[in-house]
N, C-alpha and C positions, 0 to 999 in steps of 0.2 A: 507881484505888486510893482507898480511903476511909480517913478517919481513924477512930479508935476509936469516935467518936460516930456513925459512919455517914454523914458528910458529906464532900464534896470539900474539899480544902484551898485557901485563897486563894493566888493566884499570888505576891503579894508575900511571903507567909510562906515559900513554897517557895524562891523565888529568894534571899531574904535569908539562907537557911541555907547557901548555897553558899560555902565558904571560898575565899580567895585561893589560886591554884595548882590549882584544880579547875574542871571544867566539866561541863555536862550537855547533853542534846539537847532539841530541841523535843518530840520524841515522849516522852521521859521526863517532862518537865513536864506534857504533856497527860495522861499516864497518872495522875499524882498529882492533878491538879486536876480532871480530868474535863471536858475541853474538846476543841478541835480545833486542829491545828497552825497553820492559817491564822489562826484567831482569836488564838492566842497570839502569833504573829509580828506581827500587826497591832497588838496591844496594846503589845508591847515596843517597837515603832517609833514609837508615838504617845504613850505615857504613861511618864513617868519612873518606872522600876521598879528596885529594887535589883538589882545584878548582872546586868542584862539582857545585857550583853556576854559573860557566861559561858555563854550558851545558844547552842549551835552545832548544825549539822546532825549527824545520827547518825554520819556519816563522820568528824566532827571538823573539818569545814571551816566557816569563817565563811560565813554565808548571803550570797550576792551581793546580796541585797536589804537587808542590814543597814544601818540608819541610826540614829543617836542621836536620841532624841526632842527634844533641845535643839538647835535649828538652828544655834546658835553653836558647838557642839562639832564639831570637824573631825578630831580625832585618830584614828589608825588603830586599830581594835579589836584587830588582831593585835599591834601594839606594846604596847598596854595589857595584853593577856593574857600576852605574853612577859615584860613587867616584873613581872607577878604570879607568874611561875614556870611558865607553861604552855609545854611543849615542842612545837614543830611540826616535821614532817619536810619533806623537799624538795618534797613535793606540796602543802604547805599544810594538812596534817591534824594536828590536835592529838593528842597522845599518848593512846591509849585507856586506858592505865593511870591517867590522871588524871581520867577520866570518872566522874561519879556517875550511877548508874542510878536508875530510879524507886524501887527498893527502898532504895538508899542514901539518897536524898532523904527518903523516909518515915522511915527510921531516924534521920537527923539531926534531923528535926522532933520525933520522939518523944522523943529525948534532951533537946532544948531544953524540951519540955513538962514532962518529969520534973524538970529543973533549976529551973524557975520556980515 
């Protein structure tokens, strides 16, 4: 998905737009920024990026490979998400009604651009 200027959006801009109590998937981020899921996952695990913990698998599960880029941070991402208002079912899947799709993310960014 391209922004109105015809370029892909930067990952930090996309993730910074995700409000507390909402989540998105790696594939949604990939669609908006024009990358690959593995590259996105690797970046989120190695570079401090806003709201990286709000990026889950499409199923709503936290990736088993998730790790905070700060090696001193050891809190459980599910606990953080739950504290932010994300609801998980008994199978550990986040509520799909709280998911932001690629279109939702693009709309949030467009709204932010109009407001600035």
